[in-house]
N, C-alpha and C positions, 0 to 999 in steps of 0.2 A: 559207484552207484549214486544216482541223483536222489536226494530226499525230496519227494514230491508233496506239494500242497495243491490239491485239485479242486477247482470249481466246476461243477457239473451243470450244464444248461440243457433243458428240455421241457416238454409240456405233455404230449399225449402218451397213450399206452405204449406206443412203439419204443419210447425212450426208457420205460421203467426197467426192463431186464438189463439194460446197459448200466444203469445206476446200481441195481441190486448186485450184479456180478462184481462190480468194483468194490462194493462194501463187503461182500462175502470173501473177497480175496485181500482184505485188509489194506486197500488203497486209501490213503488219507484224503477223503473228500471233506473239505472244510466248509463248503457252502453249496447250496443249490439255487439256481436262478430259473424261474418259471414264469408263465404268463399270469397276469392278475386274475383274481377270482372273478367269475362271471355268473350272473343269474341264469338259470336254465329251467326248462320245462314249463308246464302250465302255471305252477305256483311261483315261478321265478325265484326259486330257492338258490341261495349262493352255493356254487359248486367249486370245490378245489380241483385243480388239475391232477391227473394220475401221478405225475412226478412229485407234486407237492405232497400228496397223500403218502407216497413212499418215503419222502424225506422226513416228514413228521413222525412216521412210524419208527424211523431210525434215529430220531433226535438230532437231525442236521439242520442248521440255520437256513432259512428260506428267504430269498429276496425276490420281489415281484415288481420290478420297475415298469412304469408305463412309458418312460422315455429313456432309452439306453444311452443318450448323450447328456443326461442330466448331471450337472457337476456333483451333486450330493451322492448320486449313485456311483460315479467314477471314484469319488473320494472313499466310498465304502469298499470298492474293489481294492484300492491301495491299502486300506486298513486291514483287509483280510490277508493280503499279501500272497495270493496263490501264485505258483510258478508254472502251472499248466491249466488250461481250460479245455473241457471236453464238451462238444456240442452234438446233441442227438435230437432231431426234430424240433428245432427252435427257430425263431425268426432270424432274419438277416442281421448280422452284427456290424456296427460301425467300426472303423479302424481303431478308434479310441478304446474300444473294448478288446477286440481280438489281438491287438498288438501289445497288450500290456504284459502278459506273463513272459518270464525269461525263456521258457521252453516252448512258447507259442500256444496257439489254439488249434485243435484239430476237430474235424467234423466227420460224422458217419453219414454216408449217402447210400441210398438203397438202389444202386446200379453199378455197373462196371464203367466208371468214368474213363474217358470223357463222354461216353454215350449216356444219354438221358440226363443231362443237366436240367435242373428245374424242380418244381414243387411236387410233381406227381410221377416219379419214375416207375413205380410199381404198376400203376394203371396203364401207362403208355407202353410199357414193355409187352404187356399182354394184348392190348389193343392192336399193336403192330405185329402180332403173331410171332414174337421172339420165342426161341426155345431155350434160351439161357439168359440169365442176368446175374446179379450178385450184390455184394456190398463192398464199399470202398471207404477207407479212412484217408483223409488228406488235410494238410495244413491250410488254414484260411488265408486268402489274399483278397485284393480289391474286387476282382470280377468273380461273380458267384459261381461256385462249383468248379473253379479252374486251378486250384492250388496244387502243390506237389503231392503226389500220391505216396502214402506210407505203406499200406497193405491193401490187397484185394482178395476176396474169396468168391468163387463162382457158385451159382445155384441154378440147377435145371428148372425149366418151366414145362410142366406136362400139359397134355391136351385137356385134362380135366381140371386144371387149376383155375380158380378165379382170383381176383385181386385180394380178397380176404385171406385165402389160403396162403398165397405167396407172401403177403404182409406178415403173417404169423411166423412163417419159416425164416424170413429175412430178419425179423425182429430178434430171434434167438441167435441166428448166425451173426448178425451185426453186433450183438452184445459180446459174443466171444471175440470178435475182431477188435472191439473197443478195448477189452482187457489185454489182448495181445499187443495192441498199440501202446497202451499206457506202460506195460512192462518193458517194452523195447525202449521207450523214451527214458524210463527210470534207470535202465542199465546202460544207456548211451549207445544202444545198438540199432536205433531207427535211422534208416537212410531213405529220405524222401526223394522221389524222382519226378521230373516234369511230366505232365500229361501229354501223350502223343496219340493222335487220331489215326485210325486205320479205316479208310473208306469214308463214306458220308456220315456226318454226325446227325444223330436223331435226338430231338429235344423232348422235354417233359414239362410243358407249361401247366400252370394252374388250370384246374378243370372247373367250368362254370355250368349252370343249368342248361344253357343253350348248347354247350359242348356235348351234352349227353343225349341229344335227340338222335334216334336211330335213322340212318339213311338206307331205306330199303332198296335203293337203286344200286347199291353195292353188291358184290358177290356174297353168297350166303356164308362162306367161311369168314369173310371180313365182318359181317354182322354178328356172327357167333363170337368172334374175338372181342368185338366192341362190347357186347353184353357182358361177357365174363370179366373183361377189364374194368368194368364199372360196378361189379357185384362184389359185396353187398352194398357198397357205398361209393358214390352217391346214387347209383342206379341209372341204367339206360332207360329212355322212355319213348313212347310213341303215343299218338292221338288216335282214339277210336270214337267216331261219332261225336267229336268235340270234347271228349273226356280224356284226361291224361292217365296212361297206364305205365307203370314201371315194369320192365322185363328183367328178370334176374337169372333165368336159365332157359336154355333151349337146345335143340339139336337140328342138324341139317339133314333133310330127307333127300337122299341121293339116288333112290331107285328111279326107274324110267317113268313110272306113273307120276311121281312127284315132279320130276323135271318137265313133264309135258303139260302140267296144269296151265290152262289158258287164262292166266291172271296177269294183270299189270303189276309192276313192282309197287309194294305198299298196300295192295289189296289183300284181304284175308278171306279164308274159308274156314268154317267151323260147323260141327254137328251140334253145338251147344250142349255137349255131354262130356267128351274126353279129349278133344283136340281143337287147337287154334293154330292154323297155318297161315303164315305171311309169305307172299311172293317176294323174292329178291331178284337180283339181276339174272340169276342163273339156276335157281332151285327154290325149294320151299324151306322155310325156317319154322320149326314146330316149337311153340312156346310151352315150357314145362312149369315155370314158376312166374307169377306176376303179382302186381299190387295195384288194385284200382285206387284212384285218387280218393284220399280220405279213409281208406281201409287198410287192413293189415296184409302182409305178404302171404300168398297161398298158392297151392297147386292149381293147375287149370281145372282139374276135376272138381276140387272144392269150390272154385269160383262158379262153375256152371251149376252147382247144386242150388244156388240162390240167384243166379243171374243168367240173362240171355243176351246175345249180341245179334 
């Protein structure tokens, strides 16, 4: 059995269960590396990352380098002397960092690699209408998300899932896979295999504001997938009378009356009471939850209690 000294690298909520499950199972986590503290909110109060909060709660030393190639930081890694690094939702590592430990550095990715390599695999899997995704642990190498696979676990995507729901399930499923991977490395039973693509590869690039604009010229089913793939964050949006509205939930109206509505794609119909329907390429999309610019998220009915379109 290998005696492990683990450095854990991560920043957001998604990474916290992975750190906690290692600590709960007495894995020797000797340090945590996370993003530098940032001012947030109206008061610009300094905010710790969720991973830093977790590490401090457990009394684990925390490093927050701004430059991962900084000689002082690399010297600190050598001083700590970890023989395994675990990466969950952290930034891209230079070779000088990921190649250091004797047992390597592995990453948790929220897809079934090689599908959905990139920064937003959860969002894109739903946007593209997938019915299955999963989590993968793999050893890091030069090209991002291309290293040899250690383990994978599948996770179904239901019609009612949005990105937030799937995120929370994969967060827990991923933590369990991280523990399984660490234990396999610890006992010398990990056997990593090269990634092999079956069919066309789908990618998961970073999502920007302009990526999130709804294209009403698409079929209604694609619009629905787009909305739930960006809900609750960052939120799909459309413009109504020059004002931005984020759309978080809706349903496709498939009855004959809805399909026959004589509207152009992108045009809407409403009674200003309880429904807001947008015409798509082939049907109507009925908005259920939305957020006007500068306001909070609300149901369509609540919106129309104080607003008219």
